[in-house]
N, C-alpha and C positions, 0 to 999 in steps of 0.2 A: 254498408251491412251485412247485406244478404254474405257479397265478399269475403268479411273478415270473420261470419262464421262458419264458413264452407272453413278459410283456415285453420280454424282451432279445432275444427273440429279432426280434421286430418295432422291435426302437428300437434294438439295438446295431449296428453296423454297415454301418447306415443310407445314410450318407455317405459308403460308397467307390466308389461309381456313379449316374448320373444316370439310367440306365434305366429304372426302375421307377420307375412316377407312382405317389405318394404316400400315392394315393386307396387301394391294396392295402393297405398298414399299416394305415389309418384304420379304413376298409370292418375290419378282423381286431379292431382294439380297439375299433370301434362294434357289433360285434360281427354285422357281415353279412357272413357268412363264406361264401353261395354267391355273390356282388358279388367280395370278392379271389381265390375260386378261377378265376372265369374270368378275373378278371386275369391272375395270375402265370402260367398256366398256360403259354402262347406264352412265357411268360420263363423258365421250367424247364427246357425243353427244349433252350435256346442252353448247348450245352456252350462256347462258346468264350466265355464273360462271362465274367466273374470275380468274381460274384456267383450261378456257379451251382450252391455250396453252398447256401445263406443264401436261392434265391427257393425250391431245393425244398422247406427248410427250412420258408420260411414254407407255403409249400403245403399242405405237410403239417401245421403245426397247424392250421389254415381248417376242413384236410379232417378232422379229428376232431375239434374243434369241433363239425362239420353233421355229426358220423355218415356221412362218409366212406370209410370207414378203409376200402375197398379206391385207393381213389386216394394217399390216406394215404399204402400202402404203393405204389403206385408211386414217388414221389416221394422215401421212403426209401430206396427203391432205386437213385432215381438219385443221391441224396446220397452213400449209400454207398460209393465208390468212391473217391468226393474226401476224404471221411475217412479211411481208410486210408492215403494214399498220404501220403508226405513228410513227413518228422523234427517230429516235437513233441519244442517241450521239449527239446533235446539242449542239454546246453551246450557243447557246439561250434558249433552254428545259430542266431547271433545274431539273422535272425529267422525268426520262422516265421508269424504270420499269412500271412505268401503264399507257394505253392510253384508250378511251373513242373508245364504239367500237356498237353500237346501240344503243348508251345509259347506255349500260354498260362499269363497268371500267373491261376491263382487265388487267393481269399482263403478264407484258412481259420479267420481268428476265433483273437483274442484265446485266453487257458487257458480261462476260463469260457464266453467262447463255443459252444469243442467240447465241452466234458465238458457243456453245453445239450445238441448235435449227438446227443450221445449220450443225453439223457436221450432224447427223443423217438422216439430207436433202438429203449432196450427198454420204451418204453410200448404199441404196437402189439404185440409177446412178450405183454407180459404180460396184456394185453387178451382175448390168446385163448389165454391161459397155456399158451404155448409160451419154457416156463422156459427153458429150455438155451438159449433167444437172446436173451432178455432178460438170463440172469446173464451172455453176450458182452460184450451190448452195456455194464452198468454196468459188466466191469471194462476196458472200454476209457474208461468214463468217468474211472477213478480213476489214468490216466499220471498215470506221474510228472509231478513239476512243476522248476524253476528256481529257487534261493534266490540269493540275493544278502548278499553281508556284503563289510565295506569300504568301507561309503560312508555318510554319514551321514542321507540322503536318498532319497528318491526321484530327482530329481532329475541331483545330485550319479551317482548307478549308471546313470541313463541318458546322461549326458555319455562318462562311464569305459568305458563297453562299447562306444567305440567306438572302444576298442581290444583286437582280439583280443587283445595276451596278459593284459590284466588283465580282461576276460571268462574267459577258459579261464582261470585261477588261480582266481576268486574264484566264476566261479557252480558250485551246488550242488545236484545232485540227491535234494529231498527227499522226502515220500508224499505226495496228493492228501487236503486236508481235506476232500474236499466229504459227506456226511453223507448226503444222500439218497443219494448211489451207495454210501452202506454197508448201507443199509436195503436198497435193489432191491437189491445183490447176498446179504443174508444171506436175504430173502424167497425169494429163486430157489433158492439152497442148499436150505433148507427144502424147499419143495416138488418137490423133487427128491431128495429123502431122502440128503440129506446134512446131518445134526444139527449134528454137528463146522466144518465150511467156515462152515454161519449161524451157529454161534456167536462165530466169529473176527470174522467184519463186520459183527454184532451189539455185542460188545464194542467193535471199534474203533469202533463210531458214535458207544453209550454213553461213551466214552470222551471222545470231543469234544464231547458237546451232552447231560450229564449229567440235563439235564430233563429227555428223553425217555425215560429211562426208566424211567420205566413204558407209557411206548407198545409198547418193545422189550420188554417181558416181557409180551405181552397174549399 
């Protein structure tokens, strides 16, 4: 799962801006983390960039893999205010991938990209044994999603969703099915001596992925 999320952050949304030299992304994929960090640092500080979240997450990924946890925390701390800003996937918000911050549009990402961002926000606290902050990030990872009914295909949904009336009538909130979020939440609850809450999270993960039963019961 770690590698899947790494590939997501280094690949998705790469076309949102042409500012970034793609060499930084290639370096992360090739394991040249120090080179990637050098290239990403100036971009990660640019608060006017639409990619400010993505650039800081990429820097965090490269830094984590390079063992530079202090820089990873700095990058995640810069991304955090943006991650908690704006409405996430609300039925009355037809476009949530971008939001406005200080007069600048910021790319927040599609739902799975946003969940991946919260995964990395949980990773450093887990490494440090800070289970309260890991738990908070896991809960943010499991934000409510929006599902659509009344259309036979994704293309039809996209076309009909242009109508505010249709969107508001057919958009429904559904719980997240991101298993890794429930697992991290369960682990965080367990290490904070909250067994009932841990069991609730683990049971939800097991319901979604019965094949993980043996792992969950360890």
